[in-house]
N, C-alpha and C positions, 0 to 999 in steps of 0.2 A: 507547725508543723514538725519543729525541733522535738517535742516532747513526744510525738507520735513517732519520730522515727526511731527514738531511743528505745521505746517499745518495742516496734516492728524488730530489731536487731537482737533482742534480749530473747523475744518470744519466739522469734523463726528459729534461735538455736535450740529452745526447748521443743517445739514440735516437729522439726525435721530431726532430732537425733534419735533414732528408733532404735531400742534396746534390741541387741543383737543376740544371735543363738547360736550355741556351739555346733559343731561340725557335723553333731547325729541330729542337730535341731532340739537335742532336750537340753536341761539345766546341767551346769558343770557339775559332776560327781565328784571332782576330784577332792583329796583331801584339802580344807582351807587353814591356811598358815597367816593368822591374824594381823601379822605384821609386815606381809609381803604380797598374799595374794589381792587384787584387785575385787571388790563387792560388787561391780557394775559397771562395764566398758557398753560404750556407744559409740557409733561411726558416722561423723556427719560428711558427707561429701562436698566439698567446695568449690571445684571444678571438677573437668574430666582428668585430672593429675593430682588434685590435692585433695588429702583429708585433713580433716580434724578428729583427732582420736582423743576421748574423756573418758577418766575412770574414776572410781571412787575407792578410797582406802583411808581408812579412819585414821592408823597411824601415820600416815603419808610417808613409810618408812621402807628400805628394799629395794629389789631392782626389778625394772619392767623392759622387756624387749619389745617392739612394733614390729610385727612381721606381715609380710604380706605375699600371694601368690596370684598367679594367672588363673583363674576358673577352670578346674578340670586337670590342673598340674598338680604333680604331688608335692614338689619341693617348695618350702618355704623359706622366704629371703628376708634376712633380718636388715630393716633399715634403721634401727637405733636401738641401744640400751641404754637407758636412763637408771642411774643409782643415787639412792640418799646418801649425805655425807651427813657429819656432823654440823648442824648449825645450818644445813643444807636439805630441806626436806625434799621428797621426791615430788617435782610436780605434779597438777593434776591433768593437765592435756599435754599434747604433743599434735605440731601438723607434720603430715607427712606428704613430702612431694615425690610422687611415683617416678623409678627412673624407666619405667617401662609405658609409653603412655599410648593410646590406641590400643586398650586390651581390657577385656572385661575383667575387673580383681576383687579377690577378697580381702580384707585386712584382720588381725587379730592383736589383741596385748596380751601377753604371757609373762605372768608372774615367775620367778627365779630363786632356788634355794639351792645350793650347792649344784649337786649334780640332776636335782628333779628340776621337771619342770611343770608348772601348772597352770595349762591351758585356760586362759579366761574364755569369753563367748566370741563368738567370729560374727560377720557380715559380709553378703556377699551385695557389690553394687550392680549385680545385673539389673536391668531396666526391668520393673514391672508395675508400674504405675499408667494409670488413663491422664489422658490431656480431654478437655472439653471445651467444646465452642459453646459460646453466649451471645444471641442477636438479639439486644433489650426491646427492639421492636416488635419481637414477636415471642421471647422468653420471660420477660417481664421488665418493669420498670424498675431500674434501679436506683431512681429517688426515695423508694419506699423501703423502710428497714426491714419489713419482715420478708419482702420479696429477696433481698440479699443475703439474707440469714439464710432462708430456704434453699438458695442456690450452693451457698457454700456448705450448708449441712449434707447437701445430696453428695456435692462433691467429695467431702470428708470420707462419706460410709461408701462412695463407690472407688477409693483408691484413688480419686484424680489428685495428681500434684503441680497441674499448669492448667490456667484457664486461658483461653483465646478469647477475649473479648470485643466485640465490635465497638469502637471507640467515637465514630466519626459524628453520628448523631449528637450524643451528650458532651463532645467536647469541642467539636469546631462546628456546631449549630446551635445548640443550646448552650454555649458556653458556660458549662456548669462544671468546674474543674475540683470542685470541693467533693461533689458526690460520687466523681470517678475514684479521687484520692480516698475515700474513704472505704469505698467497697475493695480496693487493692488494699488498704492496711488492714482491713477485715480478713481478706484472704491471706495476706500474710502473716497474721497473727495465728493462723489455722495451718500454717506451714504451706500455704499453696500460692505459688508463684501465677503472675499474671504476664501475658503478651498481650498487646493492643493490635486489634485487627483492622486494617484497613484496605481498601482496593476499589477499582470500578474497572470495568471492560475497556472503557475508551483509555485507559493511562498508557496504553502501547501507542497511540497516536503521538507524535511529536507537540501537536498542537495542544496536549493537554500535560506536558511534563511540568510545565512551571506551576500548575495546578496541584498536582499529585506531590511536588515537592514541598510545597506550602502548607500541604495539609500535614505530611509528617514532619517536618519542622516543629509546627505547632505542639504535635504529639510528644516530642522528643523534649522539646524545650518544656512540659508539663513534667516530664519524668525526673529532668535535672533540677527542676524547682522543688521537686518533693524530697531531698535529701537523699537520705540514705536508702532508698528505692534499689537503686542498684548494688547495693551492697550490706545487704540484711544477712548473709551467711547461706544465704538458700543454695544449691547448686548452681550452675552457670546454666544449665538447661532449664531452671524453674526463675532465673532472674528476670527480671522486666525487661521488655523490648518490642520488637514492632514485627508482627507477621501479615505477608501482602498475600490477598486473597483477590487478586485484579481479575482473572480471567477472561485474557484478554480473547480466545477465542472463541467467545460467547457471541461478539459482536461485528469482529473484525478478521477472524482468521481465514474465513472461509472469502472467496471472491475477489482476491488479490494476490497478490506475490506474497505468499506466506511466509518466504525466507526474510522479506523485507519487513515484515510484521512481526517476527519472531526477533530478529534482530534488534528492532525497535523496542520492543519489550523488554529484553537482557538491558539495552542500553539503561531504559528506565529504572530496572530494578539495580543496577549498580549505581545509580546516582541515588536512589533512596537507601542504599546500604550505605554510603557515604555517611548523609544525614545522621543515618543512626548509630553508626561506631563513631562518628567525631573525631576527635583526636585525643590522644593520650593526656592532653591537658583537661577537656571539656568532658572526656568520657573515659576516666582513668578504667572504669570497670567493663568496659565495651559492652552495651547494651548490645542485647542478642538482637539479629536479624533474620529473618524465617519469611519462606515462601510456600503457598501451597500450589502443588500442581496435580494435573490430571496423571492419572497411570501411564497413558498412551504415547507421553514425549518420549519414550523409547523404544517406539513401535513404527511400523510403515502404516498406520493407520492413514485414510484417506485422507483425513486432515492435513497429513504431512507431506503429502504427494507435490511433488515428483519425487522425493526423496534424493539418496537414499533413506530411508527410517524419515526419523526427524532430525538428522544432520542438519546444522548451520555453521555458516563462516561465521564469528564475532569474535573481535577483540585479535584479529588473525590467527584464529585459532578454527577447526573445522570438528566439532562434536556432535553427537546427541544432544537435542535441546535441554532434554532433564541432566544430561551431564554437566552442562554449561551452569543451570540453576544450582545443583549440588555443589558445585566447585565456587559459585560465587556466595551463597548461602551459609548462614551457621548451622542451617537445617532446614527440613522440608519436613511438608505435610504431605504425604504421599496420599490423593484420594483415591484408594483400591477399593472403591464401592461394589459390594457385591455380598452375597446372603453364607455363601460357603465359606468356611477356611482355605480351602485350597484355591480358590479364586482370589481371595483378598491377597491369601501370600504369593500366589503367580504374579501377580498385577504387580507388587513391590519389591518384589527380588531382586529386580538390576537395580533399583533405586539404593535399598539396602546395601546391596554389596559395591556400589560406588562410594556410598558413605563408609562401609569398612575402610576403604581403600584412601581415604581422605580425612578418616579419624573425624567422621561427623556422622551427627544421630540423626535418622531418620524416622519422623513417626509415621504409622501407617493408618490412614485415615478409614473411618466407616459411617455410614449414613443410617439416621433412624426417623429422618422427616419423610411424611408423605409428601404425593401419595402412593401407594404401594405399589413396586417394581421390583425386578431380580435386583437392583443396585442400593435396596433401601431394607432396612430389618424391619422398618412400618409394617405393623399388622401381626408380627411375630413377637414372643415373650423374650423376657429379660433371661430367663434361662437358656435360650435356644442361642440368645446375642452372647450370653456369657461362655458358652460351652465354644462357639466360635473363637471368641478372641483368646480362651485359652490355648487352642489348637494354634492359634497364628504364633501365640508367644512361644510355643514348643518348638514350632518350626521355624524361627528365626532364634533360638534359644543359641548363645555363643557367639552371636554374630554383632561386633561392636556397632556397627550401622543402624542396629534397630535400637531406636530410641523408646518404645511404646506405641500405644494405641489412641489416636485422637477421634473423638465422638462426636459428631454434628448430630444433634444439638441439646444442648440441657432441656427445653420445654417437651419435646418429642422423645426425648430417652424417660424421662421421668414420668412421662404419660401410658410408658408401656407397659403392659400386663406382667406381674411378675413371672 
């Protein structure tokens, strides 16, 4: 696995370093100064506040300023000016740590000569990628190389940067870590991150907490045994981790004291977050912990009566249930299932706003699985769904809490009529 791990790091940097475009979206038409102007610039986000800036310059001499600004603002801020000296050529890369976290930013490298500035190409880090759920039991057997290749090819061609892969059957039942590791490596070599999906509606019952803990511990141990999985250079939103889709409300939300069920569910999530995060010693890269939630946890739906809304007391704090989860997790997938862009956006608005306040990205989930109903794009075309997705992105434009769109699931999505 050591050899594989080294390839992951190298290839992930190459695959995820998207060549950037200038402010107008065109090639840089500024006069080129051979010994000063970078001939290529790429921006690789490492996490929410850190970026790796790479450029190419044949002579490796001159001065380069690294600048950043919040998207929509006019003023650029100079983070650093790097200059070559005799016997010390200009470095080819720079790690920029932003002084203004929780904002959507763009970064550029600027070559400088006397009073002139030659802007290089710039990149916006606004989320524009998709996530995709994969359920091997219905989407395809991961032990078959051609199936894995087809999944990754579809993801690559449809702007998917993270896969949510159900791992319980293959890892905990079949005890086949080799196949799962192979798939994760193949995805990473294509610049795609992987989150291992787990969950069971009964997990909110304290009688099943030990079982849930054990399953997630097995998954975390698997991740740690793979060496560089958590330190590939991919953005933090793409690093491998755990996503919980337990849906406690399916089996035991009704017919009892819902506040007790909700409180138990949060306690269970808190324990699984601790298992996932580990400590600075065992998990220095902080494996991500995400939770899938329905869009109605912030409403006064009948499922949450007697209310008010879905507020619940947990950990000595009274909050909407959705707020508890957003504060607890590194991110959520809001199941805002609907067919119209306006309905999807309205169902996730509160969660995205909360994410912005907490500097956490929330994915907005849409459904493609059948049977056909108003909550799924099943029976509609990819063109129709793409138009809705574009509108949702536009609606959430500029909001830090919006992380992207999560499509459930590979098999039904790929089977849709174009």
